[in-house]
BALOBA-1460 file (C-alpha; in Angstrom, 3 decimals):
// residues 182
<rec num="1" residu="m" x="1.494" y="6.971" z="21.099"/>
<rec num="2" residu="s" x="0.653" y="3.533" z="19.718"/>
<rec num="3" residu="e" x="3.366" y="1.254" z="18.356"/>
<rec num="4" residu="i" x="2.026" y="1.613" z="14.789"/>
<rec num="5" residu="n" x="2.103" y="5.431" z="15.040"/>
<rec num="6" residu="k" x="5.680" y="5.307" z="16.347"/>
<rec num="7" residu="i" x="6.637" y="3.082" z="13.428"/>
<rec num="8" residu="k" x="4.919" y="5.381" z="10.909"/>
<rec num="9" residu="k" x="6.644" y="8.438" z="12.397"/>
<rec num="10" residu="n" x="10.035" y="6.698" z="12.234"/>
<rec num="11" residu="i" x="9.376" y="5.570" z="8.652"/>
<rec num="12" residu="n" x="8.324" y="9.065" z="7.577"/>
<rec num="13" residu="k" x="11.540" y="10.484" z="9.035"/>
<rec num="14" residu="q" x="13.621" y="7.943" z="7.157"/>
<rec num="15" residu="i" x="11.723" y="8.423" z="3.911"/>
<rec num="16" residu="t" x="12.086" y="12.196" z="4.201"/>
<rec num="17" residu="n" x="15.825" y="11.808" z="4.796"/>
<rec num="18" residu="n" x="16.024" y="9.531" z="1.757"/>
<rec num="19" residu="k" x="16.823" y="11.176" z="-1.591"/>
<rec num="20" residu="t" x="13.636" y="9.828" z="-3.197"/>
<rec num="21" residu="e" x="11.719" y="13.102" z="-2.784"/>
<rec num="22" residu="e" x="14.407" y="15.124" z="-4.581"/>
<rec num="23" residu="m" x="13.615" y="13.509" z="-7.940"/>
<rec num="24" residu="t" x="11.825" y="15.846" z="-10.305"/>
<rec num="25" residu="l" x="9.895" y="13.082" z="-12.035"/>
<rec num="26" residu="p" x="9.886" y="10.062" z="-9.738"/>
<rec num="27" residu="n" x="10.458" y="6.662" z="-11.265"/>
<rec num="28" residu="e" x="7.618" y="4.577" z="-9.816"/>
<rec num="29" residu="e" x="9.715" y="1.425" z="-9.317"/>
<rec num="30" residu="i" x="12.485" y="3.343" z="-7.525"/>
<rec num="31" residu="i" x="9.942" y="4.948" z="-5.206"/>
<rec num="32" residu="k" x="8.207" y="1.654" z="-4.397"/>
<rec num="33" residu="t" x="11.510" y="-0.102" z="-3.751"/>
<rec num="34" residu="s" x="12.847" y="2.797" z="-1.709"/>
<rec num="35" residu="l" x="9.683" y="3.060" z="0.407"/>
<rec num="36" residu="k" x="9.451" y="-0.665" z="0.967"/>
<rec num="37" residu="d" x="13.151" y="-0.939" z="1.816"/>
<rec num="38" residu="s" x="12.945" y="2.047" z="4.198"/>
<rec num="39" residu="i" x="9.988" y="0.534" z="5.989"/>
<rec num="40" residu="v" x="11.518" y="-2.922" z="6.247"/>
<rec num="41" residu="r" x="14.801" y="-1.488" z="7.576"/>
<rec num="42" residu="s" x="13.107" y="0.785" z="10.110"/>
<rec num="43" residu="i" x="10.831" y="-1.772" z="11.761"/>
<rec num="44" residu="l" x="12.027" y="-4.422" z="14.129"/>
<rec num="45" residu="l" x="10.653" y="-7.458" z="12.343"/>
<rec num="46" residu="p" x="11.448" y="-11.129" z="12.630"/>
<rec num="47" residu="e" x="13.735" y="-12.315" z="9.844"/>
<rec num="48" residu="t" x="10.943" y="-14.493" z="8.411"/>
<rec num="49" residu="t" x="8.708" y="-11.422" z="8.017"/>
<rec num="50" residu="k" x="11.493" y="-9.530" z="6.233"/>
<rec num="51" residu="q" x="12.010" y="-12.503" z="3.913"/>
<rec num="52" residu="t" x="8.285" y="-12.599" z="3.192"/>
<rec num="53" residu="l" x="8.283" y="-8.902" z="2.314"/>
<rec num="54" residu="n" x="11.115" y="-9.553" z="-0.128"/>
<rec num="55" residu="h" x="8.751" y="-11.899" z="-2.017"/>
<rec num="56" residu="a" x="5.924" y="-9.347" z="-2.210"/>
<rec num="57" residu="d" x="5.274" y="-6.229" z="-4.287"/>
<rec num="58" residu="f" x="2.678" y="-3.653" z="-3.345"/>
<rec num="59" residu="n" x="1.161" y="-1.591" z="-6.155"/>
<rec num="60" residu="l" x="-1.357" y="1.233" z="-6.163"/>
<rec num="61" residu="a" x="-3.338" y="2.776" z="-9.017"/>
<rec num="62" residu="f" x="-5.283" y="5.965" z="-8.467"/>
<rec num="63" residu="s" x="-8.412" y="7.092" z="-10.225"/>
<rec num="64" residu="p" x="-7.445" y="9.704" z="-12.817"/>
<rec num="65" residu="p" x="-8.717" y="13.205" z="-12.132"/>
<rec num="66" residu="e" x="-11.625" y="14.420" z="-14.194"/>
<rec num="67" residu="g" x="-10.570" y="16.520" z="-17.172"/>
<rec num="68" residu="v" x="-6.847" y="15.650" z="-17.096"/>
<rec num="69" residu="p" x="-5.634" y="14.163" z="-20.398"/>
<rec num="70" residu="k" x="-3.640" y="10.941" z="-20.151"/>
<rec num="71" residu="d" x="-0.503" y="12.644" z="-21.490"/>
<rec num="72" residu="e" x="-0.567" y="15.025" z="-18.515"/>
<rec num="73" residu="l" x="-0.836" y="12.316" z="-15.854"/>
<rec num="74" residu="n" x="2.883" y="12.509" z="-15.107"/>
<rec num="75" residu="s" x="2.490" y="16.086" z="-13.902"/>
<rec num="76" residu="f" x="-0.585" y="14.944" z="-11.935"/>
<rec num="77" residu="e" x="1.502" y="12.201" z="-10.318"/>
<rec num="78" residu="k" x="4.206" y="14.700" z="-9.350"/>
<rec num="79" residu="m" x="1.635" y="16.988" z="-7.798"/>
<rec num="80" residu="f" x="0.194" y="14.181" z="-5.659"/>
<rec num="81" residu="f" x="3.420" y="12.361" z="-4.827"/>
<rec num="82" residu="s" x="3.058" y="13.057" z="-1.103"/>
<rec num="83" residu="f" x="-0.466" y="11.616" z="-1.055"/>
<rec num="84" residu="q" x="0.700" y="8.550" z="-2.976"/>
<rec num="85" residu="k" x="3.558" y="8.078" z="-0.511"/>
<rec num="86" residu="r" x="1.225" y="8.285" z="2.495"/>
<rec num="87" residu="t" x="-1.208" y="5.866" z="0.851"/>
<rec num="88" residu="y" x="1.570" y="3.402" z="0.014"/>
<rec num="89" residu="l" x="2.896" y="3.632" z="3.574"/>
<rec num="90" residu="s" x="-0.588" y="2.951" z="4.942"/>
<rec num="91" residu="y" x="-0.975" y="-0.079" z="2.647"/>
<rec num="92" residu="l" x="2.390" y="-1.584" z="3.548"/>
<rec num="93" residu="s" x="1.911" y="-0.965" z="7.283"/>
<rec num="94" residu="s" x="-1.527" y="-2.557" z="7.083"/>
<rec num="95" residu="f" x="-0.051" y="-5.597" z="5.332"/>
<rec num="96" residu="i" x="2.656" y="-6.052" z="7.984"/>
<rec num="97" residu="k" x="0.163" y="-5.747" z="10.854"/>
<rec num="98" residu="t" x="-2.312" y="-8.138" z="9.220"/>
<rec num="99" residu="y" x="0.411" y="-10.613" z="8.286"/>
<rec num="100" residu="n" x="1.730" y="-10.747" z="11.864"/>
<rec num="101" residu="q" x="-1.789" y="-11.236" z="13.265"/>
<rec num="102" residu="l" x="-2.707" y="-14.003" z="10.804"/>
<rec num="103" residu="l" x="0.605" y="-15.816" z="11.135"/>
<rec num="104" residu="i" x="-0.352" y="-16.770" z="14.691"/>
<rec num="105" residu="s" x="-3.636" y="-18.402" z="13.715"/>
<rec num="106" residu="k" x="-2.505" y="-19.665" z="10.276"/>
<rec num="107" residu="p" x="1.102" y="-20.901" z="10.431"/>
<rec num="108" residu="n" x="0.845" y="-22.232" z="6.834"/>
<rec num="109" residu="l" x="0.607" y="-18.635" z="5.647"/>
<rec num="110" residu="q" x="4.408" y="-18.305" z="5.598"/>
<rec num="111" residu="k" x="4.707" y="-21.316" z="3.290"/>
<rec num="112" residu="e" x="1.966" y="-19.991" z="0.980"/>
<rec num="113" residu="l" x="3.683" y="-16.615" z="0.709"/>
<rec num="114" residu="t" x="7.130" y="-17.929" z="-0.084"/>
<rec num="115" residu="g" x="6.204" y="-20.957" z="-2.164"/>
<rec num="116" residu="n" x="3.507" y="-19.925" z="-4.616"/>
<rec num="117" residu="t" x="2.743" y="-17.085" z="-7.006"/>
<rec num="118" residu="h" x="-0.250" y="-14.893" z="-6.223"/>
<rec num="119" residu="r" x="-1.673" y="-11.826" z="-7.996"/>
<rec num="120" residu="l" x="-4.519" y="-10.112" z="-6.168"/>
<rec num="121" residu="t" x="-6.266" y="-6.838" z="-6.922"/>
<rec num="122" residu="g" x="-8.847" y="-4.923" z="-4.951"/>
<rec num="123" residu="r" x="-10.586" y="-1.586" z="-5.317"/>
<rec num="124" residu="i" x="-11.442" y="0.628" z="-2.374"/>
<rec num="125" residu="i" x="-13.892" y="3.469" z="-2.829"/>
<rec num="126" residu="f" x="-13.353" y="6.358" z="-0.398"/>
<rec num="127" residu="d" x="-15.500" y="9.358" z="0.429"/>
<rec num="128" residu="n" x="-14.157" y="12.898" z="0.073"/>
<rec num="129" residu="q" x="-12.768" y="12.721" z="3.631"/>
<rec num="130" residu="g" x="-10.761" y="9.573" z="2.849"/>
<rec num="131" residu="n" x="-12.977" y="7.100" z="4.736"/>
<rec num="132" residu="i" x="-13.751" y="3.731" z="3.160"/>
<rec num="133" residu="i" x="-17.160" y="3.411" z="1.514"/>
<rec num="134" residu="s" x="-16.651" y="-0.039" z="-0.011"/>
<rec num="135" residu="i" x="-14.058" y="-2.695" z="-0.790"/>
<rec num="136" residu="k" x="-14.283" y="-4.967" z="-3.813"/>
<rec num="137" residu="i" x="-11.848" y="-7.731" z="-4.696"/>
<rec num="138" residu="t" x="-11.408" y="-7.789" z="-8.472"/>
<rec num="139" residu="k" x="-8.777" y="-10.531" z="-8.752"/>
<rec num="140" residu="w" x="-8.797" y="-13.402" z="-6.285"/>
<rec num="141" residu="s" x="-6.195" y="-15.873" z="-5.053"/>
<rec num="142" residu="q" x="-6.520" y="-19.654" z="-5.206"/>
<rec num="143" residu="s" x="-5.316" y="-19.784" z="-1.589"/>
<rec num="144" residu="d" x="-7.827" y="-19.050" z="1.177"/>
<rec num="145" residu="e" x="-4.998" y="-17.898" z="3.489"/>
<rec num="146" residu="i" x="-3.621" y="-15.413" z="0.967"/>
<rec num="147" residu="q" x="-7.137" y="-14.225" z="0.128"/>
<rec num="148" residu="q" x="-7.875" y="-13.570" z="3.795"/>
<rec num="149" residu="l" x="-4.528" y="-11.787" z="4.203"/>
<rec num="150" residu="f" x="-5.323" y="-9.461" z="1.296"/>
<rec num="151" residu="e" x="-8.928" y="-8.779" z="2.357"/>
<rec num="152" residu="d" x="-7.934" y="-8.104" z="5.964"/>
<rec num="153" residu="t" x="-5.086" y="-5.853" z="4.790"/>
<rec num="154" residu="l" x="-7.506" y="-3.731" z="2.763"/>
<rec num="155" residu="k" x="-9.981" y="-3.561" z="5.673"/>
<rec num="156" residu="e" x="-7.180" y="-2.517" z="8.031"/>
<rec num="157" residu="i" x="-6.417" y="0.557" z="5.894"/>
<rec num="158" residu="r" x="-9.731" y="2.108" z="7.108"/>
<rec num="159" residu="s" x="-8.987" y="5.562" z="5.647"/>
<rec num="160" residu="v" x="-6.419" y="7.581" z="3.725"/>
<rec num="161" residu="p" x="-5.304" y="10.905" z="5.169"/>
<rec num="162" residu="n" x="-6.067" y="14.214" z="3.512"/>
<rec num="163" residu="p" x="-7.032" y="13.185" z="-0.044"/>
<rec num="164" residu="p" x="-6.371" y="15.867" z="-2.680"/>
<rec num="165" residu="k" x="-9.571" y="17.559" z="-3.846"/>
<rec num="166" residu="a" x="-8.613" y="17.066" z="-7.507"/>
<rec num="167" residu="i" x="-9.114" y="13.283" z="-7.322"/>
<rec num="168" residu="v" x="-12.522" y="13.479" z="-5.637"/>
<rec num="169" residu="q" x="-15.397" y="13.125" z="-8.112"/>
<rec num="170" residu="n" x="-19.034" y="13.150" z="-7.013"/>
<rec num="171" residu="g" x="-17.937" y="13.029" z="-3.370"/>
<rec num="172" residu="q" x="-15.733" y="9.942" z="-3.757"/>
<rec num="173" residu="f" x="-12.594" y="8.504" z="-5.323"/>
<rec num="174" residu="y" x="-11.134" y="5.045" z="-5.718"/>
<rec num="175" residu="i" x="-7.748" y="3.380" z="-5.437"/>
<rec num="176" residu="y" x="-6.781" y="-0.013" z="-6.834"/>
<rec num="177" residu="y" x="-4.519" y="-2.037" z="-4.545"/>
<rec num="178" residu="q" x="-2.491" y="-4.909" z="-5.894"/>
<rec num="179" residu="l" x="-0.509" y="-7.567" z="-4.082"/>
<rec num="180" residu="n" x="1.969" y="-9.597" z="-6.130"/>
<rec num="181" residu="i" x="3.747" y="-12.449" z="-4.409"/>
<rec num="182" residu="n" x="6.730" y="-14.182" z="-6.026"/>
């Protein structure tokens, strides 16, 4: 079993043991914080990486299902909480892996992450199996290092496991990924 798979398995155990799943209507900020904190605690990371993660927020926005009114999206979100959790875990794991790889070749990356404010957004279109069809950056960073980190993070995701059929429209669906630093 690869190191990443061991980490994901350990994280899933800890997240499952966490009380987050027992909420009837999950508060998005509590879930994000709980997932991120669980992941950071469960992985043996250098202190500088943990500090960097404390400066970053990872947001996801899913394409709304066809025919579901906006006032019913909360029930939609509850129904797909597990998929959202897996997708968030994949995104955060991808970021950590990419960050550690780039830090070797770009030592100024640490300074960029902790010293400046960055807001990046990208959209990934997936097929009905969860494989990436295309990646488009919709909001760029002024820093080439941060831009490369975000692009490589999105490429590293590669696929999302077991997408719910309700979000697939015309054989595809999309997810917006956002990285906010500082």
